[in-house]
C-alpha positions as CSV (number, residue, x, y, z in Angstrom):
1,M,0.0,0.1,-0.1
2,K,2.8,2.4,0.9
3,K,4.6,1.6,-2.3
4,L,1.5,2.3,-4.3
5,L,1.0,5.6,-2.5
6,K,4.5,6.6,-3.2
7,I,4.4,5.8,-6.9
8,T,1.0,7.7,-7.1
9,I,2.6,10.8,-5.4
10,I,5.6,10.5,-7.6
11,T,3.4,10.2,-10.8
12,L,1.3,13.2,-9.8
13,S,4.2,15.2,-8.9
14,M,5.7,14.5,-12.3
15,L,2.5,15.5,-14.1
16,I,2.2,18.7,-12.0
17,I,5.9,19.6,-13.0
18,F,5.2,18.8,-16.6
19,F,2.1,20.9,-16.7
20,L,3.8,23.7,-15.0
21,G,6.7,23.4,-17.5
22,I,4.0,23.8,-20.2
23,I,2.6,26.9,-18.7
24,I,6.0,28.5,-18.2
25,R,6.8,27.7,-21.9
26,L,3.5,29.5,-23.0
27,V,4.0,32.4,-20.7
28,L,7.5,32.8,-22.2
29,V,6.1,33.3,-25.7
30,R,4.9,36.8,-24.8
31,T,8.3,37.9,-23.1
32,I,10.3,36.4,-26.1
33,D,8.0,38.2,-28.6
34,I,8.4,41.6,-26.9
35,N,12.1,41.4,-26.9
36,K,12.1,40.5,-30.5
37,Q,9.7,43.4,-31.4
38,E,12.0,45.7,-29.5
39,K,15.0,44.5,-31.5
40,H,13.1,44.7,-34.6
41,M,12.2,48.3,-33.9
42,E,15.8,49.3,-33.2
43,M,16.7,47.8,-36.6
44,I,13.8,49.7,-38.4
45,R,14.8,53.0,-36.7
46,E,18.5,52.6,-37.7
47,L,17.4,51.7,-41.2
48,Y,15.3,54.8,-41.8
49,E,17.6,57.2,-40.0
50,S,20.7,55.9,-42.1
51,G,18.6,56.3,-45.3
52,Q,19.4,52.6,-46.1
53,H,15.8,51.8,-46.7
54,D,14.3,51.1,-50.2
55,D,12.1,53.8,-51.6
56,L,8.7,52.0,-52.7
57,D,7.1,52.6,-55.9
58,E,3.4,52.5,-54.8
59,S,2.4,51.9,-58.5
60,N,3.6,48.5,-58.3
61,F,0.8,47.4,-56.1
62,V,-2.1,49.3,-57.8
63,N,-3.8,49.2,-61.3
64,F,-4.7,53.0,-61.3
65,D,-3.0,56.4,-61.2
66,L,-2.5,57.6,-57.7
67,D,-2.9,61.2,-58.8
68,N,-6.3,60.5,-60.6
69,P,-8.5,63.3,-58.9
70,S,-11.6,61.2,-59.7
71,V,-10.7,58.2,-57.7
72,K,-12.1,58.4,-54.2
73,L,-11.4,56.0,-51.2
74,D,-14.7,54.0,-51.8
75,D,-13.8,53.4,-55.4
76,I,-10.8,51.2,-54.7
77,R,-10.6,47.7,-53.2
78,M,-7.7,46.4,-51.2
79,L,-6.6,43.0,-49.6
80,A,-6.4,43.0,-46.0
81,S,-4.4,40.6,-43.8
82,H,-6.5,38.9,-41.1
83,N,-5.1,38.9,-37.4
84,S,-2.2,40.8,-39.2
85,Y,0.1,40.7,-36.0
86,K,-0.1,37.0,-35.5
87,K,2.7,34.5,-35.5
88,V,2.6,30.5,-35.3
89,G,2.5,29.8,-31.9
90,P,3.7,26.7,-29.9
91,A,1.8,23.4,-30.9
92,I,1.0,22.7,-27.4
93,G,-1.0,25.9,-27.2
94,R,-3.2,24.8,-30.2
95,F,-3.5,21.4,-28.5
96,F,-5.0,23.1,-25.5
97,V,-7.3,25.0,-27.9
98,G,-8.4,21.8,-29.3
99,L,-9.2,20.4,-26.0
100,G,-11.1,23.5,-24.9
101,D,-13.0,24.2,-28.1
102,S,-12.3,21.9,-31.2
103,F,-9.3,20.6,-33.0
104,A,-10.6,22.1,-36.1
105,E,-10.5,25.4,-34.5
106,A,-6.9,24.6,-33.4
107,R,-5.9,23.7,-36.8
108,A,-7.2,27.0,-38.2
109,L,-4.8,28.8,-35.9
110,N,-1.8,27.5,-37.6
111,Y,-0.7,30.5,-39.4
112,G,1.5,33.7,-39.0
113,Y,2.5,36.8,-40.6
114,Q,5.7,38.8,-41.4
115,S,6.3,42.1,-39.6
116,I,4.1,45.1,-40.1
117,T,6.9,46.9,-42.1
118,D,7.4,43.7,-44.2
119,Q,3.8,43.6,-45.0
120,L,3.6,47.3,-45.9
121,N,6.6,46.8,-48.1
122,L,4.9,44.0,-50.0
123,G,1.6,46.1,-50.6
124,I,-0.6,45.2,-47.8
125,R,-2.7,48.4,-46.8
126,S,-5.3,47.1,-44.6
127,F,-4.7,45.3,-41.3
128,E,-6.7,43.6,-38.5
129,F,-5.6,44.1,-34.8
130,D,-7.1,42.3,-31.8
131,L,-6.4,44.7,-29.0
132,R,-6.0,44.0,-25.3
133,F,-5.2,45.9,-22.2
134,R,-2.6,44.5,-20.0
135,N,-1.1,46.1,-17.0
136,G,-1.9,49.5,-18.5
137,V,-0.4,48.7,-21.8
138,F,-2.2,48.0,-25.0
139,E,-1.1,44.8,-26.7
140,L,-1.9,42.8,-29.8
141,T,-2.7,39.0,-29.0
142,H,-5.0,36.6,-30.3
143,V,-6.0,34.2,-27.4
144,P,-4.2,34.8,-23.9
145,L,-1.7,32.1,-23.1
146,V,-2.5,29.4,-25.6
147,D,-2.4,31.5,-28.9
148,Q,-0.7,34.8,-28.0
149,S,2.5,34.6,-30.1
150,S,2.7,38.1,-31.9
151,Q,4.9,40.0,-34.4
152,A,3.8,43.2,-32.6
153,V,2.9,42.8,-29.0
154,N,3.2,46.5,-28.0
155,F,0.7,48.5,-29.8
156,E,2.6,51.8,-29.0
157,L,5.6,50.3,-31.0
158,V,3.3,49.2,-33.7
159,L,2.2,52.9,-34.1
160,E,5.7,54.0,-34.2
161,E,6.4,51.5,-36.8
162,I,3.6,52.7,-39.1
163,K,4.5,56.4,-38.6
164,L,8.1,55.6,-39.6
165,F,6.8,54.0,-42.7
166,S,4.7,57.1,-43.5
167,E,7.3,59.5,-42.8
168,H,9.7,57.9,-45.3
169,Q,7.4,56.4,-48.1
170,T,4.7,57.6,-50.3
171,H,1.8,55.3,-49.8
172,L,-2.0,54.8,-50.2
173,P,-4.1,55.2,-46.9
174,I,-3.6,52.4,-44.5
175,I,-6.9,51.0,-43.0
176,I,-6.7,49.2,-39.6
177,L,-9.6,47.5,-38.1
178,V,-9.2,47.4,-34.4
179,E,-11.2,44.8,-32.3
180,V,-11.1,45.3,-28.6
181,K,-11.0,41.8,-27.0
182,D,-12.1,40.9,-23.5
183,D,-12.5,37.2,-24.0
184,W,-10.4,34.5,-22.2
185,M,-9.3,37.0,-19.5
186,M,-9.1,34.2,-17.0
187,L,-6.0,32.8,-18.8
188,D,-3.9,35.9,-18.1
189,P,-4.5,37.4,-14.6
190,F,-2.7,40.7,-15.7
191,L,-5.3,41.5,-18.3
192,D,-7.4,44.6,-17.4
193,A,-10.9,45.3,-18.1
194,F,-11.5,47.7,-21.0
195,D,-13.4,50.7,-19.6
196,Q,-14.1,54.1,-20.6
197,N,-10.7,55.4,-19.3
198,A,-9.0,52.6,-21.5
199,L,-10.9,53.8,-24.5
200,T,-9.7,57.3,-23.8
201,L,-6.2,56.3,-23.3
202,L,-6.3,54.3,-26.6
203,D,-7.7,57.3,-28.4
204,E,-5.0,59.7,-27.1
205,L,-2.2,57.1,-27.9
206,I,-3.2,56.8,-31.5
207,S,-3.4,60.5,-31.9
208,T,-0.1,61.4,-30.2
209,K,1.9,58.7,-31.8
210,L,0.8,59.2,-35.4
211,Q,0.2,62.9,-35.2
212,T,-0.5,64.3,-38.7
213,Y,-0.5,60.8,-40.2
214,V,-3.9,59.7,-38.8
215,Y,-7.1,60.6,-40.6
216,K,-9.9,61.1,-38.2
217,P,-13.7,61.6,-38.4
218,S,-13.3,65.3,-37.7
219,H,-11.2,65.6,-40.8
220,L,-14.2,64.7,-42.8
221,I,-17.1,66.5,-40.9
222,D,-17.5,69.4,-38.5
223,E,-19.4,69.4,-35.3
224,T,-22.7,70.5,-37.1
225,E,-22.6,67.6,-39.7
226,V,-23.7,64.0,-39.6
227,L,-21.0,61.5,-40.8
228,S,-23.5,59.1,-42.5
229,D,-25.2,61.9,-44.4
230,V,-22.0,63.3,-45.6
231,I,-20.8,60.2,-46.8
232,M,-24.0,59.3,-48.6
233,N,-24.2,62.7,-50.2
234,D,-20.6,63.5,-51.0
235,G,-18.7,60.3,-50.6
236,W,-15.1,60.0,-49.4
237,P,-12.1,62.1,-50.2
238,V,-10.1,61.3,-53.3
239,I,-7.1,59.1,-52.8
240,S,-4.5,61.7,-53.7
241,D,-5.7,63.7,-50.6
242,L,-5.2,60.6,-48.3
243,L,-1.8,59.7,-49.1
244,N,0.4,58.6,-46.1
245,Q,-2.6,58.6,-43.9
246,T,-3.7,55.8,-41.5
247,I,-7.5,55.3,-40.8
248,F,-8.4,53.4,-37.8
249,V,-11.8,51.8,-37.4
250,L,-13.3,50.4,-34.1
251,H,-14.7,47.0,-34.8
252,P,-18.4,47.1,-33.7
253,G,-19.3,45.4,-30.6
254,N,-19.5,46.0,-26.9
255,Y,-17.4,49.2,-27.0
256,T,-19.2,51.1,-29.7
257,A,-21.6,52.8,-27.6
258,P,-19.1,54.0,-25.1
259,Y,-16.8,55.1,-27.7
260,Y,-19.5,57.0,-29.4
261,E,-20.5,58.6,-26.1
262,M,-17.0,60.2,-25.8
263,D,-18.2,62.7,-28.3
264,K,-21.4,62.3,-30.5
265,T,-20.1,65.0,-32.8
266,L,-17.1,62.8,-33.6
267,Q,-14.7,65.7,-33.2
268,K,-12.6,64.2,-30.5
269,Q,-12.3,60.4,-31.6
270,S,-9.2,59.2,-33.4
271,M,-11.1,56.2,-34.8
272,F,-14.1,55.8,-37.2
273,I,-16.8,53.7,-35.6
274,G,-17.6,50.3,-37.4
275,S,-21.2,49.1,-37.8
276,Y,-23.0,45.8,-38.8
277,Y,-25.8,46.1,-41.3
278,T,-29.0,47.4,-40.1
279,E,-32.2,48.8,-41.7
280,I,-31.7,52.1,-39.8
281,L,-28.2,53.6,-40.1
282,P,-26.5,55.0,-37.1
283,S,-25.3,58.6,-37.4
284,Y,-21.8,57.5,-37.3
285,A,-22.2,55.0,-40.0
286,S,-19.0,55.0,-42.2
287,F,-17.3,51.5,-42.2
288,F,-19.3,48.2,-42.1
289,V,-18.2,44.9,-40.9
290,Q,-19.9,42.1,-43.0
291,N,-18.0,38.8,-42.4
292,D,-20.4,36.6,-44.5
293,V,-20.4,37.6,-48.1
294,D,-24.0,38.7,-48.6
295,V,-23.7,40.3,-52.0
296,E,-27.1,42.1,-51.8
297,K,-26.5,43.6,-48.3
298,I,-22.9,44.7,-49.4
299,K,-24.1,46.3,-52.6
300,T,-26.8,48.3,-50.7
301,L,-24.0,49.7,-48.4
302,V,-21.5,50.3,-51.2
303,D,-24.1,52.1,-53.5
304,Q,-24.4,54.6,-50.6
305,H,-20.5,55.1,-50.5
306,F,-20.1,53.2,-47.3
307,M,-16.8,51.3,-46.9
308,V,-17.6,47.5,-46.5
309,R,-15.0,45.0,-45.1
310,T,-15.9,41.3,-45.7
311,R,-14.0,38.0,-45.5
312,I,-13.2,36.3,-48.7
313,D,-12.1,33.1,-46.8
314,S,-12.1,31.6,-43.2
315,N,-10.5,29.0,-41.2
316,L,-7.6,28.6,-43.6
317,H,-10.0,27.4,-46.3
318,F,-10.1,29.2,-49.6
319,S,-13.3,29.2,-51.6
320,Q,-13.3,30.3,-55.3
321,S,-16.9,30.9,-55.3
322,R,-16.9,33.1,-52.2
323,F,-14.0,35.0,-53.7
324,L,-16.0,35.8,-56.7
325,D,-19.1,36.8,-54.6
326,A,-16.9,39.2,-52.6
327,M,-15.6,40.6,-55.9
328,E,-19.2,41.0,-57.4
329,S,-20.5,42.7,-54.0
330,G,-18.2,45.6,-54.4
331,A,-16.9,45.5,-50.9
332,Q,-13.7,47.6,-50.6
333,I,-11.8,45.7,-47.9
334,L,-11.3,42.1,-48.8
335,T,-9.9,40.2,-45.7
336,T,-7.8,37.0,-46.4
337,D,-5.7,34.5,-44.7
338,F,-3.7,34.0,-47.9
339,S,-2.0,37.4,-48.5
340,I,1.5,38.0,-49.5
341,G,2.0,39.1,-45.9
342,R,2.0,35.5,-44.5
343,S,5.3,34.2,-43.2
344,D,4.5,30.5,-43.7
345,L,2.8,30.4,-47.1
346,S,4.2,29.3,-50.4
347,I,4.1,31.8,-53.3
348,E,1.6,29.6,-55.3
349,D,-0.9,29.7,-52.5
350,V,-0.9,33.6,-52.2
351,I,-4.0,35.4,-53.2
352,Y,-4.0,38.6,-55.3
353,L,-6.4,40.7,-56.9
354,E,-6.2,41.7,-60.7
355,N,-2.8,41.0,-62.3
356,S,-0.9,40.4,-59.0
357,K,-2.1,43.7,-57.5
358,T,-3.2,44.1,-53.8
359,I,-5.1,47.3,-54.5
360,I,-7.4,47.8,-57.6
361,I,-10.1,50.3,-58.7
362,K,-13.6,49.0,-58.8
363,E,-15.2,48.3,-62.0
364,D,-18.4,50.1,-62.8
C-alpha cells in the first residue's frame, strides 16, 4: 500500500511539474516576442535614420493612377491581412485550444505573418488587430496564453512603426480594423478590463503617436454635420488627398456605444466607428463589417458610398465561389488568410486581386 501511494505521489508530482513546464513555456512566448519586437524596432529606426531603406513605388501594387482626381477612397478595393500581427505559436498551445474548443479550430490557428513593415513593403494596406489591455499597456494578441504569439505585442511600438513608414514612403491610405478583446481573460491574470478610461487612453495614444498621419472623423465632418449623411451625399475624399494617412476603425461590438458617447459629434475620436448592417443607419455609419459575403447587403451599402469589409475566406479554407461573390459585391476591404504578408505560405498559395495587385479600382 505504501509503495502504491509513493508511486502515485511521484506520478502526480511529475505530472504537475510537466504541466507547470508547459505553462511556463507558454507564458515565455510573450516575453520572447516583446524582446524580438524591440530589437526589430531598433533595426527599423536605424534603417530609416541611415537612409538605407528602399523607396517604394506604390504603383507596383495598384492598377490605377494615384494622382487621378476622380478616384475616391470608396472607389478602390484592397486586400487585408487577417489577424495581421499573429505568429505561429507553439503546437502545445493549439493542443489546449483543441481540448477546450475543437481541433478544427486549433488547426485554423496554424498561420502567421511577417512584420508590419514587411507587409507594408509587400503592398498590404489594410490590417486587422486584436487589442487587449494588460497592466496599463495596449497589446496585440489573439488568445491569452494558448495562442498569444505576436509579431507586434506592444501597440505603441506598432504605431511608431507605421509612422516611420509614412514619414519615409509615399503610400495609399492604410486602413486598420481594431477589435477590442475581453474574452478569455481568466487565462492571464494581468489583463485589465477595457473601461471608458482605457478607451480614452487608446484614443490619445493613436493621436499622439501618429500625429498628422492619422485621418480622423473630424477631418471629414465638422460638429454640425452628420457623418453618415456626408458620406452618402458627398462620398469619401479622393485618394490623392489621403496619401500617407492611416485610418483606424473600431470593430463593432460592446465598445461601440461607450466610444461614441465620448463625443457624439465625432470631433474628439481618433477612430471611425464600425457598424454591422441594419435597416436604420446610425449617425456615425462609415465602415461596415460584413463577415459573410452577402452580395445584396454589401451592394446596398457600397451604393451609398459606405466602406465595407468582408472576409473572402475563413479557417484557412479558400473558396473560389466566395472570392467571386466578394468581388461581385463591391466590398472595398477584402480580408484573407492567404495574403502575401504571410510568413508561412508558399508563393503559389498567395491570393492577389487583378494582375497580381493588392489594391485595384472597382469596375463600374
